[in-house]
N, C-alpha and C positions, 0 to 999 in steps of 0.2 A: 473176093471170096467166092468159092463155089459151094453151094448147098444142094444136098440131095435129101428130100423129105420122103419118108416111107411110113405113112400112118402117124403113129405118135412118136417116132423116132426120127432124128435127123442127123446127117454127118456133114461137116464143113471142113474145108481146107482153105488155107490162105498163105501167101507169101508176105513177109514184112520186112521193111528196111528200117533199121534203128540207128539213130545218130546220138552219140554220146557227147555231152557238153560239159564244160566247166564255166562257172559264172564269168560272164564278160568275154569269153573266148569263142572262137569258131569251133566246130566239131573236131574232136581229137581222135575219134574212132568211129567206124560204122560197121554194122553187122547185118547179115541177112538171116532171117529166121523162117522156118516152115512150121506152120501150126496146123494141127488136126484136132477136131473136137466132135464129141457126140453130145446130143441133147435129147431130152425127153419132154413130152408134153405132160404137164401136171395140172391139177386144178387151179394153181396160181400162175399158169402159163409155162413157156418153154424155159427149162433149166438145164445147165450143163451137167452132164454126168461123168464126162471124161474129157481131159485136154492134155495134149502132148505138144511141146515146143522143142524143136530141134534146130541147133545152130548149123547153118549151112556154110557161112564163111564169115570171116572178120578181117578188117583192114585197119591198120594203125598200130601204134606202139604197143608191145605186150604189157599186160598188167603185172605189177609186182606185188606179191602177197607176202606179208611178214610171216616168219616161221611162228608157229604156235607159241604163246607165252614169252616172246622175246621182243616183238616189235621190230626186229632186224630181219630184212629180207634175205640176207646172206647165211643165216644160220639154218 
């Protein structure tokens, strides 16, 4: 994570590697994410004011999403 503090505001960026698991199985999908956030210093400490997460890449089988209201991915 890279952080740049400017007074009571800070900006941070990070790369993330995500593994998707099913119970008892090895990872079936991996993804790379890029996150960027802004934080502000409050009386309660540092708090996020904005966060953005962007999918950089994905590897593994495609996800099948059922058509709305049917439960059938083909409709």
